N, C-alpha and C positions, 0 to 999 in steps of 0.2 A: 928497624929497617926492614923493608920488604925483601924476602928471599929472592935471589936472582932468578931461580927457576920458575917462581910464581909471580914475578913482577909484571904488572899490567903493561901493555905496550904504550910507548910514548907516541903522541901524535907526531907524524913525520915532520922533521925539522923544516920550517918554512912553509909547511902546508897548513893553510888556515881552514876553518870551518866553512862549509858551503854558505852558511848564513852570514858569516863575516864578509865573504866575497860579494854576496848579494847586497848587503848593507852598503858596502863601499861603492858598488856599481850604482845603486840608487842615489847615493849622495852625489856622485859624479853627474848623473842625469839631471838631478835637481840644480846643480851648479850650471850645467849647460843651459837649462831652461832659464835660470836667472840671468845669464849672460845675454841670451837671445831676447827675452821679454823686457828686462829692466835696463841692462847696460847698453844694449844696442837699440832696443825698442822704446826706451824711455818710459816704461810702465811704472806703476806705483810699487813702493815697497817701504817697509818700516824697519828701523834699527831699534831694538828693544832690549832691555835688561832681561836676564834669564828669569828673574822673579817678577814676571809681568804676564798679563792675560793674553798670551799668544793665540788662544782659541778664537778670540774675536776676529783676528786677521785671517786665520786659517779658514774660518767660515766664509769670510768675504773674498777668499782666494787672492789675498794680498800677501806676497812673500814677506817673511820675517827673517832678518839677520840678527841672531842673538849675540850680544856683546861677548860673553864668555866663549861661545863657539868660535867666533871669528878670531878672538884672541888666542885660543888654543890652536887654531889652524896656522896662524902666523908663527907661533912658537914651534909647532911640529915641523914646519918648513924651515926651521933654523934661522928665521929672519928677525927674531926679537933683539939680538944684540945690535943690529943695524938701527932699528927704530928707537930703542932705548938710548943708543948713542946720539941719535938725532934729538931726542928729548933733552938730553944733557946740553947739547950744543945750543938749543933754543932757550935754555935757562930755566926749564921746569925743574922743581926740586924733586929729590929722589924718594920723597915720602908719599908720592901719589900712588893710589891703588893701581896695581899693574894690569888687572883684567880690563879696566875701563880706559886707562890711558894708552894702552898699546894700540887698539884700533884707531883712536883719535890721532895718533902719530902718523898712521898711513895716509890720512887725509891731509895733514900738514906737509907730508913729504911730496904728495901729488905726483907719484911715479907709478902709473898703472902697469907699466911693464915689470915692475918689481913686486908689487903687492899681490897677495893671493887672489886668484880669479879676476885679475884686472882691477883690483881695488873696489871701493864702495862709491858708487855715484851718489848724487844728491838724493836723499831719501824724501819720502812724503812727510814723515815726522820722525822724531826721536822720542821714545817712551822710556822714562827713567823711574825706577822704584827707589825712593830715597831711603838710604840705609847707613850712610856714613858721612864723613866730613866733606868729601870732595866731589861726590858723584854729580850733584846738581851743577857745580861750577864747571866741571869738565863738559857736561852736557851743553851748557850755555855757550862755552867757547867752541865746541864742536859744531853746534848749530850755526854760529857765525862763520866758521871756517867753510861751511858748505854754501855760504852766500845768503844765509838766512832761511832756516826751516823751523817749523813749530817744535818746541820742546814741551812735551806733556809729562808732568810728574805725578806719581802716585805716592801718597804718604801712608804710613801705617801706624796705628795705635798699638799699645802694649796690653797684654792681658793683665787683669787684676789678680788672677789666681791661676797658677800653673797646675793643671790636673795630672796627677801621677799616672804613668802608663798612657800618655796621650796617644801613642800610636795604636792603642787598642780601641780608641774611641773616634779616631780621625775619619774613618770611612762613613760611618752612619750617625754618630752622635755629635757631629761637628757644630751644630747650632749652640749647644751648651758649652762645648769645648772652647770655642772661639768667642763666645759671648754676643748676644743679639745686638747690642749697641755698636760694637766694633764692626759687625757684618753690615749693619745699616749704613755706616760711614763708608765702608769699602764698596758696597753696591753703588752708592751715589758717585763715587770716583770712577768706577768702571762705566757707568752710564755716560759720564762725561767723555771718557775715552772713545766710546762708541759714537757719540755725537760728533766729535772732532774727526774721527776716521771716516764717517759717512760724508761729512762736509768736504773733506779734502779729496776723497777718492771718487765721489759721486756714485757710491754704491750703497746699498742698504743691507743691513744684517738681517738675514732670513731667520725668523725664530725657529722654524722647523728644522732647518739645516743646522742651526746652532745646537739645538737639543741633541741631534744625532752625533755631532762632533763630541759633545760632552759625554754621551753614553759610550762612544768608542774609546775615549780616554780611560774610562773606568774598565772597559774590557781589556785594554792594553795593560792596565795596572794588575788585573787578575793574572794575566800571562806572565808578567814580571815576577809576581809572587810564585807562580808555578816554577819558573826558572830558578828562583832563589831556593825553593825547597829541593829541587833536583841537585843543585850544586852543594847545598848545605849537608844533604844526607849522604852524598857519594864519597867514598874513600878509595882511592884518591880523587881529587877534583877533576872533572872531565874537560875543563876549559880554563885557559889562563885569564888573568885579570885584564890584560890588554884587549883580548877578544870579547870579554864581557862588556868592556867599555864601548867598543865599536858597535855592538849589537843593541845594547840598551839605549845608548845615547842617540843613535840614529833614529830609533823609534820615539825617543823623548822629544827631539827637536821637530819631529813630524807628527807629534801627538794629535789625536783626533782624526787622522787619516785612516782609510781602510788598509792602506799599505802597512802602517805601523802594526795594526792588529794581525794581519796575515803574516808579516815578517816575524813577529814575536812568537806566533804559534809554530812556525817552521823552526825557529831557533830552539824552542822547547823540545820539539820532536827530535831534532838532531842531538840535543843534549841527552835525551833519554836513550837514543840509539848508541851514543858513545858509552854511556854507563853500562848498557846491556852487553856491549862488546868489550868492555874493560879498557877502553882508550882513556889515557890520562895525560894531563898537561905535564905533570911531574910524577912519574911512576914510583920514585923513591920518596914520596911525600912522607915527611916525619913531623912537620910542624906547620900549623896554619896561622897566617897572620892577617890582621886587619890593616888596610891603608886608610888612615883617617884624614879627612879634609880634601881639598881640591886635588885634581889629578896633576901629575908631573908631566905636562903635555909635551915638553921638548925631549923627554927621555923616558917613554913608557917601557922601554926595555929594562929599566932599573928594577921593575917589579919581578923580573925573572932571573935576576943576577945571583940569587942565592939558592937556586934549586939544585944544581949539580953538586955543590960542595956540602950543603947543609940539609938538603931535602926540605927547604923552607919555601913555601909558596904563599903568595898573597891571593886570598880567595874572595875578599870583600872590599868594596869601597862604598862611599855614600851613594854613588851612582847605581850600585847593583840593584837596589830595590826601593829607593825612595819613591819612585813613580807608583809603587804599590802601597807602601806604608803611609806616606805623607800626602800623596796627590789624589788618590781615589776619593771621590766624594759622591756617594749615592744620593739621589734626589728623586722626587716625584713631580712636583709642580713648579719649581723655581730654579732652572738651570743657572741663571745669572747669580743667584745667591750662592749656589754651589761653587761657581767659579770664584767668587769672592773668598770663599772658605779655602779654596786651593792655594791661594797666594798670600793670605793675610798674615800667616806666621811661617811661611816656607823658609825664608832665610834664617830665622831664629832657630828653627828645628834642625837645620843643617850646621849651624855655626856657633850657637850660643849655649852656654852652660844651662843645666836644667833640662832644656829641650833635648840637646844633642847627646849628652852623656848617657842618660838612661836608655835611649834608643840604641846607641852603639854597644853598650854592655849587653843588651838583649841580642844583638847581632852576633857578638862574640860567642855567646852561649849556643845560639842556633847553629852557627857554622863550625863550632868546635875549635875556635881560635884561642891560642894560649899566649899571644903577644900582639902588640900593636905598634906600628910606626906612624907617627903623626907629623904632617907638614904644618909648621907654624909659619904662616906667610909673612913675607916682608912687604910693607906698604899697604896693609889692610888691618888697621888697628883693632877694629871690632872683632874680626875673625881671629886675630892673633890672641887677643885676651881670652876669647871664648875657648880656643883650643887648649890653652895652658890650663885653664880650670877643668876642662874635660879630661886632660891627661891625669890630673890629680884624682878625678873621680874614677877613671879606669884603674889606676893603681890601687885605690881603696877597694875596688871591686875584684881585685885579685888578678888583674891583667897587666903584666909588665909592659910599659910603654916607653918608647924612644921618641924624642922630639927632634926633628930636623928643621932648623931655621933656614928657609930658602924662599924663592919665588916660584910659583907654579908655571910662570911663563918666561921669566928672565934668565936665560941660560948663562949670562955673564956671572951670576951670583952662585953658580953651582960648581963645586969641585967634586967630580964623580968619584975619583979614587978615595978622597977623604970620606965621602958619604958612604961608600961601600965598606970602608974600614969601620965606621961607626956602627953600621948595621951588623957586621960580622962580630964585633966585640959584644954588642947587645945580645946576639944569638948565643954566643959562647958563654957569656957570663950570667945571663938572666933567663934565657928561655930554654936552652938545651942542657944546662948544667945538671 
């Protein structure tokens, strides 16, 4: 425990980083633009899976609403119980994946006054990356609920051989890592997405602008890596996990923009200033934890619930630096092939054993984490199976791991007092003993 006389100052209660406030302000401005140009002006926009080539639409200046982002916003605004209640009333079974079914319910409800940002108007297209049992069927029903919009799907092949330490090869050696025949197939699919987008929007993808977008994403990834190294090396951590999420995810959803690059640079500079002045998220930091799997979007305060009593702070989640480790793809002459490499195994790297476990163990070592809390999601079978196997790998790697079975967006399934007790028992019996 840090001596009281030498304990670093805590960031003032309720006072957020300037970068956090700037990220929130930018998001609000983006939402205002979306309302003016799309909801009120009838402009083009696309609903897309997170694991999809958003860079195409960013280059064409077509707004993209990411399914997980909108689902997280609904949850953060405490609206998920209402919409999942509606899903029950309409007879949909409770095994549907929550991330994709929650935004779909806002369309079926058709209540703009209730839905975040006035709800989602009819999109130009829905772009779905096939990865589970239900995604395509939800997309088909959603497209019909909008009165008929094109549903474009992207399929993904599997690797024939998983390269150990993939995250050390992903930035520059990605041709061999992901295999040429798989990349060929992925490029053809992205070319189809471009053709459909150009036909529907009557806009053309400018090759020079696209190349610049792709380079800026790499630059943003370098800054995310810089932020990771600052946080990983500092004792105690200069920023809480909720503020990490705000800053990195704002840049991730706006990847390829100059704003994302400038914002991440400012974020890094503020982190460095905090470290230099000794400001800490938890001055009495005694133990560092990983948060494994998707964010608990309706209750991000949970990440800070164990600081005062145990000095236990969450310092990492998969959002902290995947933009750096998994998404950067350096290229010289073929930005479209680099874009294919960015997405071809992204979901597997985040959620499936082999890919995810080795990377997470590396993060635990880098950040000095001695325990992990893992969300095993309800209603997402592939991710749930993957996380359970990952938990076994973490344990074998010497990292005590607690699994919490819950939904990342369905607040009805979360008993906060019970979950706090589980984490406290885990800390007392396995981490701090």
